[in-house]
DSSP file (Angstrom, degrees, kcal/mol; ACC not computed):
  #  RESIDUE AA STRUCTURE BP1 BP2  ACC     N-H-->O    O-->H-N    N-H-->O    O-->H-N    TCO  KAPPA ALPHA  PHI   PSI    X-CA   Y-CA   Z-CA
    1    1 A M              0   0    0      0, 0.0     2,-0.4     0, 0.0     0, 0.0   0.000 360.0 360.0 360.0 132.6    0.0    0.0    0.0
    2    2 A R        -     0   0    0      0, 0.0     2,-0.4     0, 0.0     0, 0.0  -0.776 360.0-167.6 -97.2 134.1    1.4    3.4   -1.0
    3    3 A T        -     0   0    0     -2,-0.4     2,-0.1     2,-0.0     0, 0.0  -0.899  25.7-108.8-117.6 153.2    0.9    6.4    1.2
    4    4 A K    >   -     0   0    0     -2,-0.4     3,-1.2     1,-0.1     0, 0.0  -0.440  26.7-118.7 -76.6 150.1    1.5   10.0    0.3
    5    5 A K  T 3  S+     0   0    0      1,-0.3     4,-0.3     2,-0.1    -1,-0.1   0.731 110.7  52.6 -65.5 -22.7    4.5   11.8    1.8
    6    6 A H  T 3> S+     0   0    0      1,-0.2     4,-1.5     2,-0.1    -1,-0.3   0.500  80.9  92.2 -94.3  -0.4    2.3   14.3    3.5
    7    7 A T  H <> S+     0   0    0     -3,-1.2     4,-1.5     1,-0.2     3,-0.3   0.905  84.3  51.5 -59.6 -46.8    0.1   11.9    5.3
    8    8 A P  H  > S+     0   0    0      0, 0.0     4,-1.3     0, 0.0    -1,-0.2   0.888 108.3  53.1 -64.5 -34.9    2.2   11.8    8.5
    9    9 A Y  H  > S+     0   0    0     -4,-0.3     4,-1.6     1,-0.2    -2,-0.2   0.834 103.4  55.9 -65.0 -35.0    2.2   15.5    8.7
   10   10 A L  H  < S+     0   0    0     -4,-1.5    -1,-0.2    -3,-0.3    -3,-0.1   0.847 107.3  50.5 -67.8 -31.8   -1.6   15.6    8.5
   11   11 A Y  H  < S+     0   0    0     -4,-1.5     4,-0.4     1,-0.2    -1,-0.2   0.794 112.9  46.4 -74.1 -27.1   -1.7   13.3   11.5
   12   12 A M  H  X S+     0   0    0     -4,-1.3     4,-2.2    -5,-0.2     3,-0.3   0.743  92.0  84.1 -79.3 -25.4    0.6   15.6   13.4
   13   13 A L  H  X S+     0   0    0     -4,-1.6     4,-2.6     1,-0.2     5,-0.2   0.846  87.2  49.6 -52.3 -50.3   -1.2   18.8   12.5
   14   14 A P  H  > S+     0   0    0      0, 0.0     4,-2.3     0, 0.0    -1,-0.2   0.925 112.7  47.4 -60.2 -43.5   -3.8   18.7   15.3
   15   15 A G  H  > S+     0   0    0     -4,-0.4     4,-2.0    -3,-0.3    -2,-0.2   0.899 113.0  48.9 -61.8 -42.5   -1.3   18.2   18.0
   16   16 A V  H  X S+     0   0    0     -4,-2.2     4,-2.1     1,-0.2    -1,-0.2   0.894 111.0  49.4 -65.4 -40.4    1.0   20.9   16.7
   17   17 A L  H  X S+     0   0    0     -4,-2.6     4,-2.5    -5,-0.2    -2,-0.2   0.869 110.4  51.3 -68.5 -36.0   -1.9   23.4   16.4
   18   18 A M  H  X S+     0   0    0     -4,-2.3     4,-2.4     2,-0.2     5,-0.2   0.888 111.2  47.1 -66.4 -38.7   -3.0   22.6   20.0
   19   19 A V  H  X>S+     0   0    0     -4,-2.0     4,-1.7     2,-0.2     5,-1.6   0.884 113.2  49.6 -67.9 -38.8    0.6   23.1   21.3
   20   20 A L  I  <>S+     0   0    0     -4,-2.1     5,-2.4     3,-0.2    -2,-0.2   0.951 116.6  41.5 -64.3 -48.9    0.8   26.4   19.4
   21   21 A C  I  <5S+     0   0    0     -4,-2.5    -2,-0.2     1,-0.2    -1,-0.2   0.851 125.6  31.6 -74.2 -36.0   -2.5   27.7   20.7
   22   22 A F  I  <5S+     0   0    0     -4,-2.4    -1,-0.2    -5,-0.2    -2,-0.2   0.552 132.9  17.0-103.0  -7.1   -2.2   26.6   24.3
   23   23 A V  I  X5S+     0   0    0     -4,-1.7     4,-2.0    -5,-0.2    -3,-0.2   0.641 123.7  36.6-123.7 -65.6    1.5   26.8   25.1
   24   24 A Y  I  ><S+     0   0    0     -5,-1.6     4,-2.5     1,-0.2     5,-0.2   0.940 115.8  48.9 -66.4 -51.0    3.7   28.9   22.7
   25   25 A I  H  ><S+     0   0    0     -5,-2.4     4,-2.8    -6,-0.2     5,-0.2   0.937 112.8  48.0 -57.0 -47.8    1.2   31.7   21.8
   26   26 A P  H  > S+     0   0    0      0, 0.0     4,-2.3     0, 0.0    -1,-0.2   0.916 111.0  51.2 -60.1 -38.8    0.3   32.4   25.5
   27   27 A V  H  X S+     0   0    0     -4,-2.0     4,-2.0     2,-0.2    -2,-0.2   0.926 112.3  45.9 -59.4 -45.1    4.0   32.4   26.4
   28   28 A L  H  X S+     0   0    0     -4,-2.5     4,-2.3     1,-0.2    -1,-0.2   0.928 111.9  51.0 -62.9 -45.9    4.8   34.9   23.7
   29   29 A M  H  X S+     0   0    0     -4,-2.8     4,-2.9    -5,-0.2    -1,-0.2   0.874 108.2  52.4 -64.3 -34.9    1.9   37.1   24.6
   30   30 A N  H  X S+     0   0    0     -4,-2.3     4,-1.7     2,-0.2    -1,-0.2   0.891 109.1  51.0 -67.3 -38.2    3.0   37.1   28.4
   31   31 A I  H  < S+     0   0    0     -4,-2.0     4,-0.4     2,-0.2    -2,-0.2   0.939 112.9  45.4 -62.9 -43.9    6.5   38.2   27.3
   32   32 A V  H >< S+     0   0    0     -4,-2.3     3,-1.7     1,-0.2    -2,-0.2   0.956 112.2  50.4 -62.8 -51.1    4.9   41.0   25.2
   33   33 A Y  H >< S+     0   0    0     -4,-2.9     3,-2.0     1,-0.3    -1,-0.2   0.788  96.5  72.4 -60.3 -28.7    2.5   42.1   28.0
   34   34 A S  T 3< S+     0   0    0     -4,-1.7    -1,-0.3     1,-0.3    18,-0.2   0.700  90.9  57.7 -64.8 -15.8    5.5   42.2   30.5
   35   35 A F  T <  S+     0   0    0     -3,-1.7    13,-2.3    -4,-0.4    14,-1.3   0.355 101.9  68.7 -90.5   7.9    6.8   45.3   28.8
   36   36 A F  E <  S-A   47   0A   0     -3,-2.0     2,-0.7    11,-0.3    11,-0.2  -0.872  78.2-127.4-122.0 155.3    3.5   47.2   29.5
   37   37 A R  E     -A   46   0A   0      9,-3.2     9,-1.6    -2,-0.3     2,-0.3  -0.920  38.4-173.1-102.4 110.4    1.8   48.5   32.6
   38   38 A L  E     -A   45   0A   0     -2,-0.7     2,-0.4     7,-0.2     7,-0.1  -0.743  11.8-162.8-105.8 149.2   -1.8   47.0   32.4
   39   39 A S    >   -     0   0    0      5,-0.6     3,-0.7     3,-0.4    -2,-0.0  -0.996  21.2-147.0-132.9 139.1   -4.8   47.7   34.5
   40   40 A S  T 3  S+     0   0    0     -2,-0.4    -1,-0.1     1,-0.2     3,-0.0   0.712 101.3  55.7 -68.2 -22.0   -8.0   45.7   34.9
   41   41 A F  T 3  S+     0   0    0     -3,-0.0     2,-0.3     1,-0.0    -1,-0.2   0.512 107.9  46.0 -93.9  -7.8   -9.9   49.0   35.5
   42   42 A S    <   -     0   0    0     -3,-0.7    -3,-0.4     2,-0.2    -1,-0.0  -0.976  69.2-136.5-136.5 152.4   -8.9   50.8   32.3
   43   43 A A  S    S+     0   0    0     -2,-0.3     2,-0.1    -5,-0.1    -1,-0.1   0.703  78.8  86.5 -78.6 -20.4   -8.7   49.9   28.7
   44   44 A G        -     0   0    0     -6,-0.0    -5,-0.6     2,-0.0     2,-0.3  -0.327  57.7-157.4 -83.2 163.2   -5.3   51.6   28.1
   45   45 A S  E     -A   38   0A   0     -7,-0.1     2,-0.4    -2,-0.1    -7,-0.2  -0.981   7.2-143.5-139.2 150.8   -1.8   50.3   28.6
   46   46 A T  E     -A   37   0A   0     -9,-1.6    -9,-3.2    -2,-0.3     2,-0.5  -0.959  17.9-126.3-116.6 130.6    1.5   52.1   29.1
   47   47 A F  E     +A   36   0A   0     -2,-0.4   -11,-0.3   -11,-0.2   -12,-0.0  -0.615  35.4 163.9 -76.3 123.0    4.8   51.0   27.7
   48   48 A V    >   -     0   0    0    -13,-2.3     3,-1.6    -2,-0.5   -12,-0.2   0.410  25.7-156.0-121.9  -0.1    7.3   50.7   30.5
   49   49 A G  T 3  S-     0   0    0    -14,-1.3     3,-0.5     1,-0.2    -1,-0.3  -0.373  70.4 -12.0  64.3-129.7   10.1   48.7   28.9
   50   50 A L  T 3> S+     0   0    0      1,-0.2     4,-2.5    -2,-0.2    -1,-0.2   0.323 107.4 101.4 -90.6   6.9   12.3   46.7   31.4
   51   51 A D  H <> S+     0   0    0     -3,-1.6     4,-2.4     1,-0.2     5,-0.2   0.886  78.7  54.4 -63.3 -37.7   10.9   48.6   34.5
   52   52 A N  H  > S+     0   0    0     -3,-0.5     4,-2.2   -18,-0.2    -1,-0.2   0.925 111.2  45.4 -62.3 -40.7    8.6   45.7   35.5
   53   53 A Y  H  > S+     0   0    0     -4,-0.2     4,-2.8     2,-0.2     5,-0.2   0.922 111.6  52.2 -69.1 -42.0   11.7   43.3   35.4
   54   54 A R  H  X S+     0   0    0     -4,-2.5     4,-1.4     1,-0.2    -2,-0.2   0.901 112.3  44.9 -62.0 -41.3   13.8   45.8   37.4
   55   55 A R  H  X S+     0   0    0     -4,-2.4     4,-0.7     2,-0.2    -1,-0.2   0.898 113.5  52.3 -66.0 -41.5   11.1   46.1   40.1
   56   56 A F  H >< S+     0   0    0     -4,-2.2     3,-1.1    -5,-0.2     6,-0.2   0.972 113.4  40.9 -58.4 -57.3   10.7   42.3   40.1
   57   57 A F  H 3< S+     0   0    0     -4,-2.8    -1,-0.2     1,-0.3    -2,-0.2   0.711 116.8  48.6 -74.4 -18.9   14.3   41.5   40.6
   58   58 A T  H 3< S+     0   0    0     -4,-1.4    -1,-0.3    -5,-0.2    -2,-0.2   0.465  84.5 113.4 -96.7  -2.1   15.0   44.3   43.1
   59   59 A D  S X< S-     0   0    0     -3,-1.1     3,-1.0    -4,-0.7    -3,-0.0  -0.437  71.5-129.9 -69.4 144.3   12.0   43.5   45.3
   60   60 A E  T 3  S+     0   0    0      1,-0.2     4,-0.4     2,-0.1    -1,-0.1   0.637 105.2  58.7 -67.6 -16.5   12.8   42.2   48.8
   61   61 A I  T 3> S+     0   0    0      1,-0.2     4,-2.8     2,-0.1     3,-0.3   0.665  81.8  87.0 -87.5 -16.8   10.5   39.3   48.4
   62   62 A F  H <> S+     0   0    0     -3,-1.0     4,-2.6    -6,-0.2     5,-0.2   0.896  87.3  48.1 -53.2 -49.2   12.2   37.9   45.4
   63   63 A P  H  > S+     0   0    0      0, 0.0     4,-2.3     0, 0.0    -1,-0.2   0.874 113.0  49.0 -63.7 -33.0   14.9   35.8   47.2
   64   64 A I  H  > S+     0   0    0     -4,-0.4     4,-2.6    -3,-0.3    -2,-0.2   0.940 112.5  48.6 -69.4 -43.4   12.2   34.3   49.5
   65   65 A M  H  X S+     0   0    0     -4,-2.8     4,-2.3     1,-0.2    -1,-0.2   0.910 112.5  48.3 -59.1 -43.0   10.1   33.5   46.4
   66   66 A L  H  X S+     0   0    0     -4,-2.6     4,-1.9    -5,-0.2    -1,-0.2   0.877 110.9  49.1 -66.7 -40.1   13.0   32.0   44.6
   67   67 A K  H  X S+     0   0    0     -4,-2.3     4,-2.5    -5,-0.2    -1,-0.2   0.897 113.2  48.6 -67.6 -39.4   14.0   29.8   47.7
   68   68 A N  H  X S+     0   0    0     -4,-2.6     4,-2.3     1,-0.2    -2,-0.2   0.920 111.6  48.7 -65.5 -42.8   10.3   28.6   48.0
   69   69 A N  H  X S+     0   0    0     -4,-2.3     4,-2.2     2,-0.2    -1,-0.2   0.861 112.2  48.1 -68.6 -36.7   10.0   27.8   44.4
   70   70 A I  H  X S+     0   0    0     -4,-1.9     4,-2.5     2,-0.2     5,-0.2   0.939 112.2  49.4 -66.3 -46.2   13.3   25.8   44.4
   71   71 A A  H  X S+     0   0    0     -4,-2.5     4,-2.4     1,-0.2     5,-0.2   0.887 110.7  50.4 -60.3 -39.1   12.3   23.9   47.5
   72   72 A Y  H  X S+     0   0    0     -4,-2.3     4,-3.1     2,-0.2     5,-0.3   0.941 110.8  49.9 -64.2 -48.3    8.9   23.1   45.9
   73   73 A C  H  X S+     0   0    0     -4,-2.2     4,-1.9     1,-0.2    -2,-0.2   0.911 114.2  43.9 -59.1 -44.8   10.6   21.8   42.7
   74   74 A I  H  X S+     0   0    0     -4,-2.5     4,-2.3     2,-0.2    -1,-0.2   0.942 116.1  46.2 -66.4 -46.7   13.0   19.6   44.7
   75   75 A I  H  X S+     0   0    0     -4,-2.4     4,-2.7     1,-0.2     5,-0.2   0.936 114.9  47.0 -62.2 -50.0   10.4   18.2   47.1
   76   76 A S  H  X S+     0   0    0     -4,-3.1     4,-2.4    -5,-0.2     5,-0.2   0.835 111.6  51.1 -68.0 -29.5    7.9   17.5   44.3
   77   77 A L  H  X S+     0   0    0     -4,-1.9     4,-2.4    -5,-0.3     5,-0.4   0.903 111.3  47.6 -64.9 -45.2   10.5   15.9   42.2
   78   78 A I  H  X S+     0   0    0     -4,-2.3     4,-2.4     2,-0.2     5,-0.3   0.920 115.8  44.1 -60.6 -47.1   11.6   13.6   45.0
   79   79 A V  H  X S+     0   0    0     -4,-2.7     4,-1.8     2,-0.2    -2,-0.2   0.933 117.8  43.5 -69.9 -43.4    8.0   12.7   45.8
   80   80 A Q  H  < S+     0   0    0     -4,-2.4    -2,-0.2    -5,-0.2    -1,-0.2   0.915 123.7  35.3 -67.5 -43.4    6.9   12.1   42.2
   81   81 A V  H  < S+     0   0    0     -4,-2.4    -2,-0.2    -5,-0.2    -3,-0.2   0.912 118.7  50.5 -76.9 -42.4    9.9   10.3   41.1
   82   82 A G  H  <        0   0    0     -4,-2.4    -2,-0.2    -5,-0.4    -3,-0.2   0.815 360.0 360.0 -65.7 -35.0   10.5    8.4   44.4
   83   83 A F     <        0   0    0     -4,-1.8    -1,-0.2    -5,-0.3    -2,-0.2   0.415 360.0 360.0-104.8 360.0    7.0    7.1   44.8
């Protein structure tokens, strides 16, 4: 039985489209939105550039958050793989 060369790609197309729609496009949109100051109460947005990142990394809570996330990753990895 002969199959056309594009048949495997047609089988992969729904999965690729779902990954694009639900993973890659939202990640890219979040990166774009991170350069703006957005508000739920107004329709406008203000371009702030890297100011959001500067405020995030210089916040006093950042080291605590980083420590908690690393601990959560290590503990969940041990529990999920170990059991």
